[in-house]
N, C-alpha and C positions, 0 to 999 in steps of 0.2 A: 943153401939157406939153413939157418940154424933151427934147431928144434923149437925154440921160443918164437922165432919168426913165423914158423908154420902155424903154431898155436894161435898167435895173434892174427894171422891171416884168416884162419878158420873162424875165429871169433868175429872178425869183421864181416866175413861172409854170412855167418849166422845172423849177425845184427842186421845186415841189409835184407836178408830174407824175412826177418821179423818185422822190419819196417814195411816191406812190401805186403806181407800178410795182414798187418795191422791196417794198412791203407785200404786193402780190399774189404776187410771186415767193416771198417768205418763206412766205406761207400755203400755196402749192402745195408748196413744199419740205417744210414741216412736216407736211402731210397725207401726202405720199408717204413721208416718213421714218417716220411712225407706221404707215402701212399696210405698209411693208416690214418693220418690226419685228414686226408681227402675222404676216406671212407667215413670217418667220424663226422666230418662236416656234412656229408650227405645223409647221415642218419637222421631221420625225421622223428621227433618225439611222438609218442602215441597220440593219435588223433582221437578226438572224442567221438567214439563210435556209438555212443548212446544219444538219445534225443536231447535236444537243448532244454527241455522242460525238466521236471522232476524225474530222477532215476527211480525205476520201479524194482521191486523184488524180482519180478519175472525177467527183467533185463539182466540183473546180476546173476540169476540162476542160469540163464542162457549163456552168459560169458564165462562163468567160473564153475558152475555146477551146484554149489551150495554156499551157505554162509561161511563155513570154516575156510574153504578155499579162497573165497573173496576176501575175507578178513586177512588171511595170510598174505595175499598179494598186496593189499592196501597197506598192511602193517610194514612190509618190507619197503614199499615205495615211499610211504608218507609218515610212518610211525604214529599212526592214529591212536588216540586213547579215548575210550568211551565205554559205557556199561554195555555189555554184550547182549544185543537184541537186534532184530531186523530194523525196528524203528530207529534206534540210536545209530546203527550202522549207516542206514540210508541218509540220516541227517548229517552224519559226520563226513560223508563223501560228496555231498552236494558241491558242485563247482569244481571238483577234481577230475582230471583226466584219468581214465582207467589205466592202471599200470599194465605193462605188457606181460603176457603170461610166460611161464617157463618155456613152453613150446616155441613161442615167438622169439624169445631170447636165444634159444638153441639154434633156430633157423637162421637168425641174423648172425650169430657167431659162425655157423657153418659157411655162410656166404662170405664173411670177412676172411676166414681162413683160406677158402678157395681163391679169393681175389689176391691175397698176399702170397699164396703159393704160386699162382700164375705169374705174378710180378717177379718173384724170386727166380722162377725157372727162366723167364725172359732175360733176366740179368745174367744168369748162368750161361745162357747161350750167346749173349752179346759180349 
């Protein structure tokens, strides 16, 4: 076989390996995407943990610690605009679900990562 024939054969072999590797990567990505969608579908929006009546300052302090932390959480979640005071804050958040805290988001992210890693390791074994 000529030198060019060997080069062409090697290139064809590399191309076949690339196709096989690409298919494997695609299969993993498709499985992870499906699993992630299942996880996201199972993600419950924050439930209103406060009483159904008026939200009180004490409840906000219990959940967030202080006005600044509560304000920060609600600003990120809802982009509220109001003149900064407890009265105006409580008035602005009436009817809104409490946003999840950073700790809750980290816990949910950890659960999701563990679930995706277990799915990936099962695929690797199978």
